[in-house]
C-alpha positions in Angstrom: 10.6 -6.9 -6.4 11.4 -4.0 -3.6 7.9 -3.2 -3.5 6.5 -6.5 -3.2 9.8 -7.0 -0.5 8.1 -3.9 1.3 4.5 -4.6 1.5 4.7 -8.7 2.6 7.0 -7.4 5.4 4.3 -4.7 6.3 1.5 -6.7 6.2 2.7 -10.0 8.6 0.8 -8.9 11.4 -1.8 -6.7 9.9 -3.0 -5.9 13.8 0.7 -4.6 14.3 0.3 -2.2 11.4 -1.3 1.4 12.0 -5.1 1.5 11.4 -7.1 3.5 9.6 -9.9 5.3 11.7 -13.3 6.3 9.8 -11.2 9.6 9.2 -8.4 8.1 7.8 -6.2 10.4 10.9 -3.3 7.7 10.6 -2.6 8.7 7.0 -0.1 11.1 7.9 1.2 8.9 10.7 2.4 6.4 8.3 3.4 8.8 6.1 5.7 10.7 8.5 6.4 6.6 9.8 7.9 5.6 6.2 9.3 9.5 4.9 12.5 8.5 6.0 12.7 5.3 5.0 12.2 6.2 1.3 14.5 8.7 1.6 17.1 6.3 2.9 16.2 4.9 -0.3 18.2 5.2 -3.9 17.1 7.6 -6.1 16.2 4.7 -8.7 14.6 2.9 -6.1 12.0 5.1 -5.5 11.6 5.9 -9.0 10.6 2.5 -9.0 8.6 2.4 -6.3 6.8 5.4 -7.2 6.1 3.9 -10.4 5.0 0.0 -9.2 2.0 -1.6 -10.5 0.1 -4.5 -9.4 0.2 -7.5 -11.6 -2.7 -8.3 -14.1 -3.9 -10.8 -11.9 -3.5 -9.9 -8.2 -5.4 -6.6 -10.0 -8.4 -8.7 -10.9 -8.1 -10.5 -8.5 -9.2 -7.8 -6.5 -11.5 -6.6 -8.5 -13.3 -9.7 -8.0 -13.0 -8.8 -4.5 -14.7 -5.3 -5.2 -17.4 -6.7 -7.2 -18.8 -9.4 -4.9 -17.9 -6.8 -1.7 -20.4 -4.0 -3.7 -23.0 -7.2 -4.3 -22.5 -7.9 -1.1 -21.9 -11.3 -1.5 -18.3 -12.0 0.3 -18.1 -14.7 1.9 -15.7 -14.6 5.4 -12.0 -15.2 4.0 -12.9 -13.0 1.1 -13.5 -10.3 3.2 -11.1 -11.0 5.2 -8.7 -11.6 1.9 -10.1 -7.9 0.9 -9.4 -6.0 3.5 -5.9 -6.9 3.4 -5.6 -6.0 0.2 -6.8 -3.0 0.9 -4.5 -2.6 3.5 -2.2 -3.2 1.7 -3.1 -1.4 -1.1 -3.0 1.7 2.0 0.5 1.5 2.2 2.1 1.3 -1.4 -0.4 4.2 -1.9 1.6 5.6 1.4 5.2 4.2 0.0 4.8 5.9 -3.6 3.4 9.1 -2.4 6.1 9.4 0.1 9.1 8.4 -2.6 7.1 10.8 -5.8 8.0 14.0 -2.6 11.1 13.1 -2.3 12.0 12.2 -5.9 9.7 15.9 -6.5 13.1 17.3 -3.6 15.7 15.1 -6.0 14.7 16.2 -9.3 14.5 19.7 -8.3 
């Protein structure tokens, strides 16, 4: 539930979210911005965040769009949807990486 909320908050205006360039330079910026947020979470919440996965229906939809993207058959609407999932996935992956790093310091 927390991950869904975080993704929805962060994805409200994708243009306001830090954009990745070709070299993914902003990944470290995003990591630095999110680390204090994740650090402020209770330990159990950080554990849940680190383990969170998309539900089966969402995974299937992303896989369907990925296949169409590889085939070059995405409609403009599907491309926009797929890009939104990729952006959200990048944010969630960064949140999870930060959560794991925080947990390493807690769990020692």
